N, C-alpha and C positions, 0 to 999 in steps of 0.2 A: 671152599664153599660149604662143605659139610661141617667143618670146624666152626665157621661163622654161624651157621644155622643151629648147631648144637649149643653154642654159647647163648644165642638168643632164647632158645627153648629153655635152657637152664635158668636164665635170669627171669624170664617172663612167666613161664608156666610152672616149673617145679618149685621155685623158691618164692616168687612174688613178693620180694622184700621191699623193693622200691619202684616207684613209677618212673620210667624213662631213665633210670640210672642217674638222676639229677641230685639226689640228696647226699649228705655226708653221713658218717656213721651215727651222728647224733641228730640228724635232721632229715629223716626219710620222709618222702612225700606221702607214702601210704603205709599202712600196717601190714605185717605178714598175714598171709592167708593160710587156712587149713589145707593140707595136702589131701587128707582123706575125709570121707563123709560116712555117716552112719548107714546111709542107703546103699553103700557099696557092698558087693557080695562078700559074705564071710565076716562082716564087722558087726559085733554084738553091742559094743559100747564105744562112744566117742566123746571126748572132751577137748576143748580148744580155748586157750587163754593167751592174750597178748599183753605185753608191757613195753611200750615204745616200739623199738625196732626188733624186739625179741618176742618169741612165742614158744609155748609148750603145748604139745598135742599128745593126748593119751588115747590109745586104742586097745580094746580087748576084742580079740577075734573070737568067732564062734567055737573054735577048738580050744579056747582057754588061754592061748598064747597072748602076751601083751607086747606093746610097742609104745615107746615114748619118743617123740621127735622134737628136738630143740632146734629152733631156727634163730639166727642172729645176724645182724649186720645189714648194711644197705648197699654199699659198693663192694666191701669186703664181706662176702656172704659165706656163712658157715651153717651147715646142717648136720646135726648129730642124730643118728638113729640108735636107739637102745632096745634091742630085742631081748625079751626074757626067754631063755631056752631051758626047758625042763629036761631032766635026764640026759644032759650033755656031759661028756667026759671033761674033766678039768685038765686039759692038755695045754702045753705051751707051744705046740706045733703051729707056726704061722700058716702053713698050707691048709690045715684043717679049718682055721678061723677064716681064712680067705674064701675057702669053699662055702662056709656057712654064710658069709657076707654075700657072695654071689647068689646063692640059693634064696636068701631072704629078700634081697633087692629085686631079684627076678620075679618072685612071688608078688611083690607089691606092684611091679610094672604092669602086670596083667589084670589088676583089679579095675582099672578104668583107663580109657584112652588118654586122659590128661597125665597119667603116670608113666606112659610109654617111654619118655625120655630117661627114666631110670634104667632102661635097657642099655642105653649108651654107656652109663656108668658101669654096668655089669661087664660090658665088652672091654672097657678100658682097664678095669680092675683085673679081669681075666688075663689081659695082655701083660700085666705087670706082676702077676702072681708070684713068680720066682724072686722078685725083688722086695716083696712085702715082708716086713718084720713087725711084730706086735708093738704097738704104741709108738711107731715111727711114721712120720708124714712122708708119703711117697708121691713124687710128681707123676702126673698122668699126661695125656695129650692136651694141647690147647691151653695150657696155663691152669689146669685143674689139679687138685690134690685130693688124696684120701689118706685116712689113718684108720687102721683096724686094730681093735683090742678086745679084751674080755675082762669082766669083773666077776669074781666068784662070791657067792653069798650062801647063807644057809638054805635059802629057798631054791637056788639053782645058779645058773650062770647067765650073765648078760653079755651079749655080743654088742660091741660098740663100733659103729661105722661113722666116720666123719667125712663129709664131702664138702669141698670148699673151692673158691677161686683164688686162694692165696695160701702161701706156706706159713704154717703157724709155728 
């Protein structure tokens, strides 16, 4: 029952990619919806754009940190979080980046009651922490998957977290 409830919450609240799961990848019934809003605590700037069943959301937090969320799909749903992390060591240690993913998703989960399902992702990622390798898709509970990676740039490091209901 918990798995079924989580699946419904994932599809209906967090991603909002398709209405009633009726569409195909090219024929979604609704457009993706923004996850975050400028009126949420700690958000200084918010932009949201859609293109078909894809969307891009940009957020600048009051502390200067940025997040870009890319959503795609209708039945095969993929959500990619790109957190800009300043002053973060450039390490290849998967445990470090998994901890960063857990911390950043948990911080999002408490911004608004609608984001609380991200807490379920945090728990599933924490359970699989030892199995996570950078840039590799890892199966979680209930047919869900995650991939954690990082990209280094001159400005800092980007933490990449992919959440999906299919293996890529």
